[in-house]
C-alpha positions as CSV (number, residue, x, y, z in Angstrom):
1,X,-25.5,-24.1,37.2
2,X,-22.3,-24.0,39.2
3,X,-22.0,-24.2,42.9
4,X,-20.7,-20.9,44.5
5,X,-17.9,-22.1,46.8
6,X,-17.8,-18.7,48.6
7,X,-21.0,-19.8,50.4
8,X,-19.6,-23.0,51.7
9,X,-19.1,-23.3,55.4
10,X,-15.6,-24.6,56.0
11,X,-15.9,-25.0,59.7
12,X,-18.5,-24.7,62.4
13,X,-17.6,-24.2,66.0
14,X,-20.2,-25.6,68.3
15,X,-20.1,-25.1,72.1
16,X,-18.9,-28.1,74.0
17,X,-22.0,-29.4,75.6
18,X,-22.5,-32.5,77.8
19,X,-25.3,-34.9,76.9
20,X,-27.2,-33.5,79.9
21,X,-26.9,-29.9,78.6
22,X,-28.1,-31.0,75.2
23,X,-31.2,-32.7,76.6
24,X,-31.9,-29.7,78.8
25,X,-31.6,-27.2,76.0
26,X,-33.7,-29.3,73.6
27,X,-36.4,-29.8,76.2
28,X,-36.6,-26.1,76.9
29,X,-36.8,-25.3,73.2
30,X,-39.7,-27.8,72.7
31,X,-41.6,-26.6,75.7
32,X,-41.1,-23.0,74.7
33,X,-42.8,-23.8,71.3
34,X,-45.8,-25.6,72.9
35,X,-49.0,-23.7,73.2
36,X,-50.0,-23.2,76.8
37,X,-53.4,-24.8,76.0
38,X,-51.5,-28.1,75.4
39,X,-50.2,-28.2,79.0
40,X,-52.1,-30.3,81.5
41,X,-51.8,-28.2,84.7
42,X,-52.0,-29.8,88.2
43,X,-54.1,-28.5,91.0
44,X,-53.5,-25.0,92.4
45,X,-52.2,-25.8,95.8
46,X,-52.3,-23.3,98.7
47,X,-52.9,-20.4,96.4
48,X,-49.7,-20.9,94.4
49,X,-50.3,-20.3,90.7
50,X,-48.1,-22.7,88.6
51,X,-45.4,-21.5,86.2
52,X,-42.9,-23.3,84.0
53,X,-39.6,-21.5,83.5
54,X,-36.0,-21.8,82.6
55,X,-33.2,-20.2,84.6
56,X,-33.8,-17.1,82.6
57,X,-37.4,-16.8,81.3
58,X,-41.0,-17.6,81.9
59,X,-42.1,-20.3,79.4
60,X,-45.7,-20.9,80.5
61,X,-48.0,-19.3,83.2
62,X,-51.2,-21.0,84.4
63,X,-54.2,-19.4,82.7
64,X,-55.7,-18.5,86.1
65,X,-52.8,-16.1,86.9
66,X,-54.5,-13.0,88.3
67,X,-53.7,-10.0,86.2
68,X,-53.7,-7.6,89.2
69,X,-50.7,-9.3,90.8
70,X,-48.2,-7.9,88.2
71,X,-50.5,-6.1,85.8
72,X,-49.8,-8.6,83.1
73,X,-51.8,-11.5,81.6
74,X,-50.1,-15.0,81.4
75,X,-49.6,-14.4,77.6
76,X,-47.9,-11.0,78.3
77,X,-45.6,-12.7,80.9
78,X,-44.6,-15.6,78.6
79,X,-41.1,-15.2,77.3
80,X,-40.2,-12.4,79.8
81,X,-36.8,-12.6,81.4
82,X,-37.9,-13.1,85.0
83,X,-34.6,-12.0,86.6
84,X,-35.1,-8.6,85.1
85,X,-38.4,-8.1,86.9
86,X,-36.9,-8.7,90.4
87,X,-36.3,-5.8,92.7
88,X,-32.6,-4.8,92.6
89,X,-32.3,-5.5,96.4
90,X,-33.6,-9.0,95.9
91,X,-31.6,-9.9,92.8
92,X,-28.4,-11.2,94.3
93,X,-30.2,-13.6,96.7
94,X,-32.5,-14.7,93.9
95,X,-29.6,-15.4,91.6
96,X,-27.8,-17.5,94.3
97,X,-31.0,-19.4,95.0
98,X,-31.7,-20.1,91.3
99,X,-28.1,-21.2,90.8
100,X,-28.3,-23.5,93.9
101,X,-31.5,-25.0,92.5
102,X,-30.1,-25.5,89.0
103,X,-26.9,-27.1,90.3
104,X,-28.8,-29.5,92.6
105,X,-27.3,-27.9,95.8
106,X,-30.9,-27.1,96.8
107,X,-33.7,-29.5,96.0
108,X,-36.5,-27.0,96.3
109,X,-37.5,-23.7,97.9
110,X,-40.7,-22.8,99.6
111,X,-42.3,-19.5,100.6
112,X,-39.3,-17.6,99.1
113,X,-40.2,-13.9,99.2
114,X,-39.3,-11.6,96.2
115,X,-40.5,-8.4,94.9
116,X,-41.5,-8.4,91.2
117,X,-42.0,-5.3,89.1
118,X,-45.7,-4.6,88.3
119,X,-46.5,-3.1,84.9
120,X,-47.2,0.2,86.7
121,X,-43.5,0.4,87.9
122,X,-44.2,-0.5,91.5
123,X,-42.8,-3.7,93.1
124,X,-45.2,-6.3,94.5
125,X,-44.1,-9.0,97.0
126,X,-44.8,-12.6,96.0
127,X,-43.9,-15.8,97.7
128,X,-42.4,-18.5,95.5
129,X,-41.9,-22.2,95.7
130,X,-39.9,-24.0,93.1
131,X,-37.9,-27.0,92.1
132,X,-35.8,-27.9,89.1
133,X,-36.4,-31.0,87.1
134,X,-32.9,-32.4,87.0
135,X,-33.4,-34.2,83.7
136,X,-34.9,-31.3,81.8
137,X,-33.5,-28.3,83.7
138,X,-37.0,-26.7,83.7
139,X,-38.1,-24.9,86.8
140,X,-41.5,-25.8,88.1
141,X,-42.7,-23.1,90.4
142,X,-45.6,-21.3,91.8
143,X,-46.3,-17.8,93.1
144,X,-48.8,-16.0,95.3
145,X,-49.0,-12.8,97.3
146,X,-48.2,-13.1,101.0
147,X,-51.2,-13.6,103.3
148,X,-51.8,-11.0,106.1
149,X,-50.4,-13.5,108.7
150,X,-47.1,-13.7,106.6
151,X,-46.6,-10.0,106.0
152,X,-44.5,-9.3,109.1
153,X,-42.0,-12.1,108.3
154,X,-41.9,-11.1,104.6
155,X,-41.3,-7.4,105.5
156,X,-38.5,-8.3,107.8
157,X,-36.7,-10.4,105.1
158,X,-37.2,-7.7,102.4
159,X,-36.2,-4.9,104.8
160,X,-32.9,-6.8,105.5
161,X,-32.2,-7.1,101.8
162,X,-32.9,-3.4,101.3
163,X,-30.5,-2.5,104.0
164,X,-27.7,-4.8,102.6
165,X,-28.4,-3.4,99.1
166,X,-28.1,0.3,100.3
167,X,-24.9,-0.5,102.2
168,X,-23.3,-2.0,99.0
169,X,-24.7,0.5,96.5
170,X,-25.0,3.7,98.5
């Protein structure tokens, strides 16, 4: 049998990655493949349901995530691109905050309001807290709906974003 030279790769261009980027991408790939049942979840604190994510997708959602919050089970949310679920008026602020977390400019965020799209097409406000593990690049976060005592503050923030969005986008 002769070797078909037309199948030979003569060059392979790999992206220039720093050692830190290689570790981060490798860790995310391994965690993505892990079954959620292998994760040892910490305590649910202050009603925030834990989530593990990358800057672009949900990797794992705590099994106690209430389906009625977004109309999806943890399994249905796994792998979704979370930025695509964010209300358009909240997207720019969310992207800036995620970038600041990822770069280390921000250490963590707490009680960050965002509206996420429910499976029925409506948008539901959720409060988020998050930090990025600097070594792995994974985002460890939690979400919960606002409490009645927080609704006025959350509504003011979201109303301001709506107003800015309408000014920019007509």
